[in-house]
N, CA, C, O and the ligand as a Tripos MOL2 file, in Angstrom:
@<TRIPOS>MOLECULE
protein
  265   263    67     0     0
PROTEIN
NO_CHARGES

@<TRIPOS>ATOM
      1 N          -5.9320   12.6130  -64.8360 N.3       1 MET1
      2 CA         -5.1270   11.6010  -64.0450 C.3       1 MET1
      3 C          -6.0290   10.7670  -63.1280 C.2       1 MET1
      4 O          -6.9000   11.2900  -62.4340 O.2       1 MET1
      5 N          -5.8020    9.5330  -63.1510 N.am      2 VAL2
      6 CA         -6.5390    8.6030  -62.2490 C.3       2 VAL2
      7 C          -5.8490    8.6460  -60.9160 C.2       2 VAL2
      8 O          -4.6310    8.8130  -60.8640 O.2       2 VAL2
      9 N          -6.5720    8.5040  -59.8530 N.am      3 ARG3
     10 CA         -6.0190    8.4350  -58.4890 C.3       3 ARG3
     11 C          -5.3730    7.0810  -58.2000 C.2       3 ARG3
     12 O          -5.9580    6.0410  -58.5060 O.2       3 ARG3
     13 N          -4.2260    7.0810  -57.6400 N.am      4 VAL4
     14 CA         -3.5250    5.9040  -57.2930 C.3       4 VAL4
     15 C          -3.6590    5.6510  -55.8170 C.2       4 VAL4
     16 O          -3.2930    6.5040  -55.0090 O.2       4 VAL4
     17 N          -4.1970    4.4500  -55.4270 N.am      5 ILE5
     18 CA         -4.2690    4.0850  -54.0460 C.3       5 ILE5
     19 C          -3.3790    2.9450  -53.6940 C.2       5 ILE5
     20 O          -3.3940    1.8900  -54.3280 O.2       5 ILE5
     21 N          -2.6400    3.1610  -52.7230 N.am      6 LYS6
     22 CA         -1.6440    2.0740  -52.3530 C.3       6 LYS6
     23 C          -2.3180    1.2760  -51.2180 C.2       6 LYS6
     24 O          -2.7210    1.8130  -50.1860 O.2       6 LYS6
     25 N          -2.4130   -0.0500  -51.4810 N.am      7 GLN7
     26 CA         -2.9930   -0.9470  -50.4160 C.3       7 GLN7
     27 C          -2.1070   -2.1210  -50.2540 C.2       7 GLN7
     28 O          -2.0220   -2.9790  -51.1310 O.2       7 GLN7
     29 N          -1.4240   -2.1720  -49.1090 N.am      8 ASN8
     30 CA         -0.4480   -3.1890  -48.8670 C.3       8 ASN8
     31 C           0.6790   -3.0030  -49.9840 C.2       8 ASN8
     32 O           1.2160   -1.9150  -50.1920 O.2       8 ASN8
     33 N           0.9670   -4.1080  -50.6420 N.am      9 GLU9
     34 CA          2.0210   -4.0490  -51.7520 C.3       9 GLU9
     35 C           1.4740   -3.6420  -53.0520 C.2       9 GLU9
     36 O           2.2200   -3.4540  -54.0120 O.2       9 GLU9
     37 N           0.1880   -3.4990  -53.1220 N.am     10 LYS10
     38 CA         -0.4980   -3.3490  -54.4420 C.3      10 LYS10
     39 C          -0.8920   -1.9180  -54.6590 C.2      10 LYS10
     40 O          -1.0260   -1.1480  -53.7080 O.2      10 LYS10
     41 N          -1.0830   -1.5530  -55.9300 N.am     11 GLU11
     42 CA         -1.6770   -0.2790  -56.2140 C.3      11 GLU11
     43 C          -3.0310   -0.4860  -57.0160 C.2      11 GLU11
     44 O          -3.2040   -1.3250  -57.9000 O.2      11 GLU11
     45 N          -3.9560    0.4270  -56.5480 N.am     12 LEU12
     46 CA         -5.2020    0.3980  -57.2240 C.3      12 LEU12
     47 C          -5.3670    1.7840  -57.8930 C.2      12 LEU12
     48 O          -4.8150    2.7870  -57.4400 O.2      12 LEU12
     49 N          -6.1220    1.7920  -58.9500 N.am     13 TYR13
     50 CA         -6.3970    3.0330  -59.7050 C.3      13 TYR13
     51 C          -7.8730    3.3680  -59.6260 C.2      13 TYR13
     52 O          -8.7370    2.5100  -59.8080 O.2      13 TYR13
     53 N          -8.1440    4.6430  -59.3500 N.am     14 GLN14
     54 CA         -9.4780    5.0170  -59.1920 C.3      14 GLN14
     55 C          -9.8880    6.0400  -60.2310 C.2      14 GLN14
     56 O          -9.1780    7.0240  -60.4360 O.2      14 GLN14
     57 N         -10.9890    5.8380  -60.8760 N.am     15 CYS15
     58 CA        -11.5740    6.7790  -61.7670 C.3      15 CYS15
     59 C         -12.1400    7.9330  -60.9000 C.2      15 CYS15
     60 O         -12.9650    7.6930  -60.0190 O.2      15 CYS15
     61 N         -11.7080    9.1430  -61.1460 N.am     16 GLU16
     62 CA        -12.0770   10.2800  -60.3900 C.3      16 GLU16
     63 C         -13.5390   10.7330  -60.7620 C.2      16 GLU16
     64 O         -14.1610   11.5150  -60.0440 O.2      16 GLU16
     65 N         -13.9870   10.2710  -61.7690 N.am     17 GLU17
     66 CA        -15.3900   10.6790  -62.2520 C.3      17 GLU17
     67 C         -16.3920    9.7850  -61.5480 C.2      17 GLU17
     68 O         -17.3360   10.2850  -60.9360 O.2      17 GLU17
     69 N         -16.2170    8.5230  -61.6180 N.am     18 CYS18
     70 CA        -17.2460    7.5830  -61.1250 C.3      18 CYS18
     71 C         -16.8170    6.8590  -59.7720 C.2      18 CYS18
     72 O         -17.6330    6.2090  -59.1200 O.2      18 CYS18
     73 N         -15.5370    7.0040  -59.4040 N.am     19 SER19
     74 CA        -15.0240    6.4660  -58.1770 C.3      19 SER19
     75 C         -14.8310    4.9400  -58.1810 C.2      19 SER19
     76 O         -14.5160    4.3660  -57.1380 O.2      19 SER19
     77 N         -15.0090    4.2870  -59.3070 N.am     20 PHE20
     78 CA        -14.7260    2.9270  -59.3540 C.3      20 PHE20
     79 C         -13.2200    2.6900  -59.2570 C.2      20 PHE20
     80 O         -12.4260    3.5510  -59.6360 O.2      20 PHE20
     81 N         -12.8150    1.4780  -58.7280 N.am     21 HIS21
     82 CA        -11.4190    1.1940  -58.6210 C.3      21 HIS21
     83 C         -11.0130    0.0260  -59.5650 C.2      21 HIS21
     84 O         -11.7660   -0.9180  -59.8100 O.2      21 HIS21
     85 N          -9.7770    0.1650  -60.0690 N.am     22 TYR22
     86 CA         -9.3010   -0.8580  -61.0270 C.3      22 TYR22
     87 C          -7.9290   -1.2790  -60.5890 C.2      22 TYR22
     88 O          -7.1590   -0.4950  -60.0350 O.2      22 TYR22
     89 N          -7.6300   -2.5580  -60.8530 N.am     23 GLU23
     90 CA         -6.3510   -3.0560  -60.5790 C.3      23 GLU23
     91 C          -5.4060   -2.7030  -61.7640 C.2      23 GLU23
     92 O          -4.1830   -2.6510  -61.6290 O.2      23 GLU23
     93 N          -6.0600   -2.4640  -62.9380 N.am     24 ASP24
     94 CA         -5.3430   -2.1930  -64.1750 C.3      24 ASP24
     95 C          -5.4070   -0.6140  -64.5120 C.2      24 ASP24
     96 O          -6.4640   -0.0330  -64.7580 O.2      24 ASP24
     97 N          -4.2080   -0.0290  -64.4920 N.am     25 LYS25
     98 CA         -4.2120    1.4390  -64.6730 C.3      25 LYS25
     99 C          -4.8340    1.8500  -65.9790 C.2      25 LYS25
    100 O          -5.6100    2.8030  -66.0420 O.2      25 LYS25
    101 N          -4.4740    1.0950  -67.0660 N.am     26 LYS26
    102 CA         -5.0970    1.3790  -68.3150 C.3      26 LYS26
    103 C          -6.5600    1.4050  -68.3750 C.2      26 LYS26
    104 O          -7.1970    2.2270  -69.0350 O.2      26 LYS26
    105 N          -7.1000    0.4110  -67.6140 N.am     27 GLN27
    106 CA         -8.5990    0.2920  -67.6040 C.3      27 GLN27
    107 C          -9.1220    1.5070  -66.8180 C.2      27 GLN27
    108 O         -10.1500    2.0570  -67.2120 O.2      27 GLN27
    109 N          -8.4980    1.9410  -65.7710 N.am     28 ALA28
    110 CA         -8.9560    3.0980  -65.0140 C.3      28 ALA28
    111 C          -8.9030    4.3590  -65.8740 C.2      28 ALA28
    112 O          -9.7910    5.2120  -65.8430 O.2      28 ALA28
    113 N          -7.8160    4.4310  -66.6440 N.am     29 GLU29
    114 CA         -7.7410    5.6180  -67.5650 C.3      29 GLU29
    115 C          -8.8070    5.6330  -68.6200 C.2      29 GLU29
    116 O          -9.3290    6.6750  -69.0150 O.2      29 GLU29
    117 N          -9.1080    4.4470  -69.0560 N.am     30 LYS30
    118 CA        -10.1300    4.3120  -70.0990 C.3      30 LYS30
    119 C         -11.4230    4.7150  -69.5340 C.2      30 LYS30
    120 O         -12.1660    5.4680  -70.1640 O.2      30 LYS30
    121 N         -11.7450    4.2280  -68.3180 N.am     31 CYS31
    122 CA        -12.9920    4.5950  -67.5890 C.3      31 CYS31
    123 C         -13.0500    6.0690  -67.3970 C.2      31 CYS31
    124 O         -14.0850    6.6650  -67.6940 O.2      31 CYS31
    125 N         -12.0470    6.6860  -66.9360 N.am     32 GLN32
    126 CA        -12.1120    8.1020  -66.6700 C.3      32 GLN32
    127 C         -12.2800    8.8630  -67.9660 C.2      32 GLN32
    128 O         -12.9840    9.8720  -67.9850 O.2      32 GLN32
    129 N         -11.6960    8.4480  -68.9920 N.am     33 ALA33
    130 CA        -11.7920    9.2120  -70.2740 C.3      33 ALA33
    131 C         -13.2850    9.0510  -70.8020 C.2      33 ALA33
    132 O         -13.8790    9.9870  -71.3380 O.2      33 ALA33
    133 N         -13.8060    7.8770  -70.6230 N.am     34 TRP34
    134 CA        -15.1620    7.6720  -70.9840 C.3      34 TRP34
    135 C         -16.0680    8.4360  -70.1570 C.2      34 TRP34
    136 O         -16.9570    9.1040  -70.6860 O.2      34 TRP34
    137 N         -15.9140    8.3920  -68.8690 N.am     35 CYS35
    138 CA        -16.8310    9.0880  -67.9210 C.3      35 CYS35
    139 C         -16.8850   10.5780  -68.1430 C.2      35 CYS35
    140 O         -17.9500   11.1950  -68.1290 O.2      35 CYS35
    141 N         -15.7030   11.1440  -68.3490 N.am     36 LYS36
    142 CA        -15.5690   12.5810  -68.6260 C.3      36 LYS36
    143 C         -16.3220   13.0020  -69.8500 C.2      36 LYS36
    144 O         -17.0200   14.0160  -69.8520 O.2      36 LYS36
    145 N         -16.1770   12.2090  -70.9080 N.am     37 GLU37
    146 CA        -16.8140   12.5330  -72.2110 C.3      37 GLU37
    147 C         -18.2750   12.3390  -72.1810 C.2      37 GLU37
    148 O         -19.0230   13.2020  -72.6410 O.2      37 GLU37
    149 N         -18.7420   11.1830  -71.6300 N.am     38 HIS38
    150 CA        -20.0990   10.8310  -71.7200 C.3      38 HIS38
    151 C         -20.9670   11.0590  -70.4870 C.2      38 HIS38
    152 O         -22.1900   10.9230  -70.5220 O.2      38 HIS38
    153 N         -20.2860   11.4140  -69.3930 N.am     39 HIS39
    154 CA        -20.9720   11.6900  -68.1220 C.3      39 HIS39
    155 C         -21.7940   10.5040  -67.7710 C.2      39 HIS39
    156 O         -22.8600   10.6500  -67.1720 O.2      39 HIS39
    157 N         -21.3460    9.3400  -68.1150 N.am     40 SER40
    158 CA        -21.9950    8.0640  -67.6960 C.3      40 SER40
    159 C         -20.9490    6.9970  -67.8120 C.2      40 SER40
    160 O         -19.8670    7.2230  -68.3530 O.2      40 SER40
    161 N         -21.2730    5.8320  -67.3040 N.am     41 CYS41
    162 CA        -20.2710    4.7800  -67.3410 C.3      41 CYS41
    163 C         -20.4990    3.8310  -68.5160 C.2      41 CYS41
    164 O         -21.6210    3.6220  -68.9780 O.2      41 CYS41
    165 N         -19.4120    3.2850  -68.9640 N.am     42 ASN42
    166 CA        -19.4470    2.2270  -69.9420 C.3      42 ASN42
    167 C         -19.4790    0.8800  -69.2480 C.2      42 ASN42
    168 O         -18.4850    0.5180  -68.6200 O.2      42 ASN42
    169 N         -20.5910    0.0910  -69.3240 N.am     43 ILE43
    170 CA        -20.6350   -1.1260  -68.5000 C.3      43 ILE43
    171 C         -19.5310   -2.1060  -68.9610 C.2      43 ILE43
    172 O         -19.0780   -2.9270  -68.1640 O.2      43 ILE43
    173 N         -19.1180   -2.0360  -70.1630 N.am     44 GLU44
    174 CA        -18.0740   -2.9540  -70.6030 C.3      44 GLU44
    175 C         -16.7590   -2.6280  -69.9040 C.2      44 GLU44
    176 O         -15.9360   -3.5230  -69.7090 O.2      44 GLU44
    177 N         -16.5380   -1.3610  -69.5180 N.am     45 ILE45
    178 CA        -15.3410   -0.9630  -68.8360 C.3      45 ILE45
    179 C         -15.5670   -1.2190  -67.3050 C.2      45 ILE45
    180 O         -14.7330   -1.8400  -66.6470 O.2      45 ILE45
    181 N         -16.6750   -0.7420  -66.7800 N.am     46 THR46
    182 CA        -16.8800   -0.9140  -65.3730 C.3      46 THR46
    183 C         -17.0580   -2.3490  -64.8230 C.2      46 THR46
    184 O         -16.9850   -2.6370  -63.6280 O.2      46 THR46
    185 N         -17.3010   -3.2230  -65.8400 N.am     47 ALA47
    186 CA        -17.3760   -4.6960  -65.4510 C.3      47 ALA47
    187 C         -16.1140   -5.1700  -64.8300 C.2      47 ALA47
    188 O         -16.1210   -6.0700  -63.9900 O.2      47 ALA47
    189 N         -14.9930   -4.5560  -65.2460 N.am     48 SER48
    190 CA        -13.6940   -5.0270  -64.6830 C.3      48 SER48
    191 C         -13.3170   -4.1510  -63.4450 C.2      48 SER48
    192 O         -12.2140   -4.2920  -62.9170 O.2      48 SER48
    193 N         -14.1450   -3.3320  -63.0230 N.am     49 ALA49
    194 CA        -13.8910   -2.5680  -61.7570 C.3      49 ALA49
    195 C         -13.9410   -3.5270  -60.6110 C.2      49 ALA49
    196 O         -14.6740   -4.5160  -60.6560 O.2      49 ALA49
    197 N         -13.1850   -3.2590  -59.5950 N.am     50 ILE50
    198 CA        -13.1510   -4.1290  -58.3880 C.3      50 ILE50
    199 C         -14.4780   -4.2610  -57.7930 C.2      50 ILE50
    200 O         -14.8400   -5.3490  -57.3450 O.2      50 ILE50
    201 N         -15.2550   -3.1910  -57.7560 N.am     51 GLU51
    202 CA        -16.6460   -3.1920  -57.2340 C.3      51 GLU51
    203 C         -17.5060   -4.1910  -57.9350 C.2      51 GLU51
    204 O         -18.4390   -4.7220  -57.3320 O.2      51 GLU51
    205 N         -17.2460   -4.4600  -59.1290 N.am     52 ASN52
    206 CA        -18.0320   -5.3530  -59.9320 C.3      52 ASN52
    207 C         -17.4990   -6.7540  -60.1360 C.2      52 ASN52
    208 O         -18.0520   -7.5800  -60.8630 O.2      52 ASN52
    209 N         -16.4120   -6.9660  -59.4640 N.am     53 LYS53
    210 CA        -15.8740   -8.3820  -59.4690 C.3      53 LYS53
    211 C         -16.3180   -9.1540  -58.2710 C.2      53 LYS53
    212 O         -16.3860   -8.6360  -57.1570 O.2      53 LYS53
    213 N         -16.6190  -10.4030  -58.5160 N.am     54 LYS54
    214 CA        -17.0110  -11.2990  -57.4380 C.3      54 LYS54
    215 C         -15.7800  -11.8690  -56.7410 C.2      54 LYS54
    216 O         -14.6810  -11.8550  -57.2950 O.2      54 LYS54
    217 N         -15.9670  -12.3590  -55.5510 N.am     55 GLY55
    218 CA        -14.9340  -13.1350  -54.9000 C.3      55 GLY55
    219 C         -13.7580  -12.2570  -54.3780 C.2      55 GLY55
    220 O         -13.9540  -11.2710  -53.6680 O.2      55 GLY55
    221 N         -12.5600  -12.6620  -54.7610 N.am     56 ARG56
    222 CA        -11.4110  -12.0320  -54.3350 C.3      56 ARG56
    223 C         -11.3880  -10.4550  -54.3940 C.2      56 ARG56
    224 O         -10.9440   -9.7390  -53.4960 O.2      56 ARG56
    225 N         -11.9320  -10.0180  -55.5880 N.am     57 GLY57
    226 CA        -11.9630   -8.5790  -55.8860 C.3      57 GLY57
    227 C         -12.8110   -7.9090  -54.8560 C.2      57 GLY57
    228 O         -12.4340   -6.8700  -54.3140 O.2      57 GLY57
    229 N         -14.0150   -8.5170  -54.5590 N.am     58 ALA58
    230 CA        -14.9290   -7.8870  -53.6770 C.3      58 ALA58
    231 C         -14.4030   -7.7910  -52.2010 C.2      58 ALA58
    232 O         -14.6370   -6.8210  -51.4800 O.2      58 ALA58
    233 N         -13.6980   -8.8430  -51.8340 N.am     59 SER59
    234 CA        -13.1630   -8.8660  -50.4010 C.3      59 SER59
    235 C         -12.0250   -7.8860  -50.3870 C.2      59 SER59
    236 O         -11.8080   -7.2560  -49.3520 O.2      59 SER59
    237 N         -11.2650   -7.7030  -51.4740 N.am     60 TYR60
    238 CA        -10.1870   -6.7970  -51.6600 C.3      60 TYR60
    239 C         -10.7270   -5.4250  -51.4660 C.2      60 TYR60
    240 O         -10.1270   -4.6420  -50.7290 O.2      60 TYR60
    241 N         -11.8620   -5.0690  -52.1030 N.am     61 TYR61
    242 CA        -12.4110   -3.7560  -51.9840 C.3      61 TYR61
    243 C         -12.8830   -3.5660  -50.5800 C.2      61 TYR61
    244 O         -12.7180   -2.4660  -50.0520 O.2      61 TYR61
    245 N         -13.4600   -4.5480  -49.9280 N.am     62 ASP62
    246 CA        -13.8950   -4.4010  -48.5350 C.3      62 ASP62
    247 C         -12.6700   -3.9220  -47.6970 C.2      62 ASP62
    248 O         -12.8350   -3.0440  -46.8500 O.2      62 ASP62
    249 N         -11.5240   -4.4430  -47.9000 N.am     63 LEU63
    250 CA        -10.3960   -3.9270  -47.1770 C.3      63 LEU63
    251 C         -10.1610   -2.4810  -47.3020 C.2      63 LEU63
    252 O          -9.7930   -1.7940  -46.3480 O.2      63 LEU63
    253 N         -10.3740   -2.0290  -48.4720 N.am     64 LEU64
    254 CA        -10.0870   -0.5730  -48.7400 C.3      64 LEU64
    255 C         -11.0490    0.3590  -48.0170 C.2      64 LEU64
    256 O         -10.7320    1.5130  -47.7260 O.2      64 LEU64
    257 N         -12.2420   -0.1820  -47.7350 N.am     65 LEU65
    258 CA        -13.2400    0.6530  -47.0440 C.3      65 LEU65
    259 C         -13.0620    0.6830  -45.6190 C.2      65 LEU65
    260 O         -13.6860    1.5060  -44.9490 O.2      65 LEU65
    261 N         -12.2180   -0.1870  -45.0580 N.am     66 LYS66
    262 CA        -12.0530   -0.2630  -43.6000 C.3      66 LYS66
    263 C         -10.8460    0.5190  -43.1010 C.2      66 LYS66
    264 O         -10.5820    0.5470  -41.8980 O.2      66 LYS66
    265 ZN        -15.2910    6.0590  -64.4010 Zn       67 ZN67
@<TRIPOS>BOND
     1     1     2 1
     2     2     3 1
     3     3     4 2
     4     3     5 am
     5     5     6 1
     6     6     7 1
     7     7     8 2
     8     7     9 am
     9     9    10 1
    10    10    11 1
    11    11    12 2
    12    11    13 am
    13    13    14 1
    14    14    15 1
    15    15    16 2
    16    15    17 am
    17    17    18 1
    18    18    19 1
    19    19    20 2
    20    19    21 am
    21    21    22 1
    22    22    23 1
    23    23    24 2
    24    23    25 am
    25    25    26 1
    26    26    27 1
    27    27    28 2
    28    27    29 am
    29    29    30 1
    30    30    31 1
    31    31    32 2
    32    31    33 am
    33    33    34 1
    34    34    35 1
    35    35    36 2
    36    35    37 am
    37    37    38 1
    38    38    39 1
    39    39    40 2
    40    39    41 am
    41    41    42 1
    42    42    43 1
    43    43    44 2
    44    43    45 am
    45    45    46 1
    46    46    47 1
    47    47    48 2
    48    47    49 am
    49    49    50 1
    50    50    51 1
    51    51    52 2
    52    51    53 am
    53    53    54 1
    54    54    55 1
    55    55    56 2
    56    55    57 am
    57    57    58 1
    58    58    59 1
    59    59    60 2
    60    59    61 am
    61    61    62 1
    62    62    63 1
    63    63    64 2
    64    63    65 am
    65    65    66 1
    66    66    67 1
    67    67    68 2
    68    67    69 am
    69    69    70 1
    70    70    71 1
    71    71    72 2
    72    71    73 am
    73    73    74 1
    74    74    75 1
    75    75    76 2
    76    75    77 am
    77    77    78 1
    78    78    79 1
    79    79    80 2
    80    79    81 am
    81    81    82 1
    82    82    83 1
    83    83    84 2
    84    83    85 am
    85    85    86 1
    86    86    87 1
    87    87    88 2
    88    87    89 am
    89    89    90 1
    90    90    91 1
    91    91    92 2
    92    91    93 am
    93    93    94 1
    94    94    95 1
    95    95    96 2
    96    95    97 am
    97    97    98 1
    98    98    99 1
    99    99   100 2
   100    99   101 am
   101   101   102 1
   102   102   103 1
   103   103   104 2
   104   103   105 am
   105   105   106 1
   106   106   107 1
   107   107   108 2
   108   107   109 am
   109   109   110 1
   110   110   111 1
   111   111   112 2
   112   111   113 am
   113   113   114 1
   114   114   115 1
   115   115   116 2
   116   115   117 am
   117   117   118 1
   118   118   119 1
   119   119   120 2
   120   119   121 am
   121   121   122 1
   122   122   123 1
   123   123   124 2
   124   123   125 am
   125   125   126 1
   126   126   127 1
   127   127   128 2
   128   127   129 am
   129   129   130 1
   130   130   131 1
   131   131   132 2
   132   131   133 am
   133   133   134 1
   134   134   135 1
   135   135   136 2
   136   135   137 am
   137   137   138 1
   138   138   139 1
   139   139   140 2
   140   139   141 am
   141   141   142 1
   142   142   143 1
   143   143   144 2
   144   143   145 am
   145   145   146 1
   146   146   147 1
   147   147   148 2
   148   147   149 am
   149   149   150 1
   150   150   151 1
   151   151   152 2
   152   151   153 am
   153   153   154 1
   154   154   155 1
   155   155   156 2
   156   155   157 am
   157   157   158 1
   158   158   159 1
   159   159   160 2
   160   159   161 am
   161   161   162 1
   162   162   163 1
   163   163   164 2
   164   163   165 am
   165   165   166 1
   166   166   167 1
   167   167   168 2
   168   167   169 am
   169   169   170 1
   170   170   171 1
   171   171   172 2
   172   171   173 am
   173   173   174 1
   174   174   175 1
   175   175   176 2
   176   175   177 am
   177   177   178 1
   178   178   179 1
   179   179   180 2
   180   179   181 am
   181   181   182 1
   182   182   183 1
   183   183   184 2
   184   183   185 am
   185   185   186 1
   186   186   187 1
   187   187   188 2
   188   187   189 am
   189   189   190 1
   190   190   191 1
   191   191   192 2
   192   191   193 am
   193   193   194 1
   194   194   195 1
   195   195   196 2
   196   195   197 am
   197   197   198 1
   198   198   199 1
   199   199   200 2
   200   199   201 am
   201   201   202 1
   202   202   203 1
   203   203   204 2
   204   203   205 am
   205   205   206 1
   206   206   207 1
   207   207   208 2
   208   207   209 am
   209   209   210 1
   210   210   211 1
   211   211   212 2
   212   211   213 am
   213   213   214 1
   214   214   215 1
   215   215   216 2
   216   215   217 am
   217   217   218 1
   218   218   219 1
   219   219   220 2
   220   219   221 am
   221   221   222 1
   222   222   223 1
   223   223   224 2
   224   223   225 am
   225   225   226 1
   226   226   227 1
   227   227   228 2
   228   227   229 am
   229   229   230 1
   230   230   231 1
   231   231   232 2
   232   231   233 am
   233   233   234 1
   234   234   235 1
   235   235   236 2
   236   235   237 am
   237   237   238 1
   238   238   239 1
   239   239   240 2
   240   239   241 am
   241   241   242 1
   242   242   243 1
   243   243   244 2
   244   243   245 am
   245   245   246 1
   246   246   247 1
   247   247   248 2
   248   247   249 am
   249   249   250 1
   250   250   251 1
   251   251   252 2
   252   251   253 am
   253   253   254 1
   254   254   255 1
   255   255   256 2
   256   255   257 am
   257   257   258 1
   258   258   259 1
   259   259   260 2
   260   259   261 am
   261   261   262 1
   262   262   263 1
   263   263   264 2
@<TRIPOS>SUBSTRUCTURE
     1 MET1         2 RESIDUE 1 A MET
     2 VAL2         6 RESIDUE 1 A VAL
     3 ARG3        10 RESIDUE 1 A ARG
     4 VAL4        14 RESIDUE 1 A VAL
     5 ILE5        18 RESIDUE 1 A ILE
     6 LYS6        22 RESIDUE 1 A LYS
     7 GLN7        26 RESIDUE 1 A GLN
     8 ASN8        30 RESIDUE 1 A ASN
     9 GLU9        34 RESIDUE 1 A GLU
    10 LYS10       38 RESIDUE 1 A LYS
    11 GLU11       42 RESIDUE 1 A GLU
    12 LEU12       46 RESIDUE 1 A LEU
    13 TYR13       50 RESIDUE 1 A TYR
    14 GLN14       54 RESIDUE 1 A GLN
    15 CYS15       58 RESIDUE 1 A CYS
    16 GLU16       62 RESIDUE 1 A GLU
    17 GLU17       66 RESIDUE 1 A GLU
    18 CYS18       70 RESIDUE 1 A CYS
    19 SER19       74 RESIDUE 1 A SER
    20 PHE20       78 RESIDUE 1 A PHE
    21 HIS21       82 RESIDUE 1 A HIS
    22 TYR22       86 RESIDUE 1 A TYR
    23 GLU23       90 RESIDUE 1 A GLU
    24 ASP24       94 RESIDUE 1 A ASP
    25 LYS25       98 RESIDUE 1 A LYS
    26 LYS26      102 RESIDUE 1 A LYS
    27 GLN27      106 RESIDUE 1 A GLN
    28 ALA28      110 RESIDUE 1 A ALA
    29 GLU29      114 RESIDUE 1 A GLU
    30 LYS30      118 RESIDUE 1 A LYS
    31 CYS31      122 RESIDUE 1 A CYS
    32 GLN32      126 RESIDUE 1 A GLN
    33 ALA33      130 RESIDUE 1 A ALA
    34 TRP34      134 RESIDUE 1 A TRP
    35 CYS35      138 RESIDUE 1 A CYS
    36 LYS36      142 RESIDUE 1 A LYS
    37 GLU37      146 RESIDUE 1 A GLU
    38 HIS38      150 RESIDUE 1 A HIS
    39 HIS39      154 RESIDUE 1 A HIS
    40 SER40      158 RESIDUE 1 A SER
    41 CYS41      162 RESIDUE 1 A CYS
    42 ASN42      166 RESIDUE 1 A ASN
    43 ILE43      170 RESIDUE 1 A ILE
    44 GLU44      174 RESIDUE 1 A GLU
    45 ILE45      178 RESIDUE 1 A ILE
    46 THR46      182 RESIDUE 1 A THR
    47 ALA47      186 RESIDUE 1 A ALA
    48 SER48      190 RESIDUE 1 A SER
    49 ALA49      194 RESIDUE 1 A ALA
    50 ILE50      198 RESIDUE 1 A ILE
    51 GLU51      202 RESIDUE 1 A GLU
    52 ASN52      206 RESIDUE 1 A ASN
    53 LYS53      210 RESIDUE 1 A LYS
    54 LYS54      214 RESIDUE 1 A LYS
    55 GLY55      218 RESIDUE 1 A GLY
    56 ARG56      222 RESIDUE 1 A ARG
    57 GLY57      226 RESIDUE 1 A GLY
    58 ALA58      230 RESIDUE 1 A ALA
    59 SER59      234 RESIDUE 1 A SER
    60 TYR60      238 RESIDUE 1 A TYR
    61 TYR61      242 RESIDUE 1 A TYR
    62 ASP62      246 RESIDUE 1 A ASP
    63 LEU63      250 RESIDUE 1 A LEU
    64 LEU64      254 RESIDUE 1 A LEU
    65 LEU65      258 RESIDUE 1 A LEU
    66 LYS66      262 RESIDUE 1 A LYS
    67 ZN67       265 GROUP 0 **** ****
């Protein structure tokens, strides 16, 4: 199961293996399945993680950390 984080009206999904956050639950589940199996990240998946998005996504993630 991916971890669900509620932030304001939105929900974010966190891969429990690599701790990246996604706005898309399916993407988070994909990431977690990959991380568990391979014990490493798939850059094609993590590219859509909030941590790896520029602009809005990055500032959104900053909010989470505060
Ligand atoms: Zn992951």
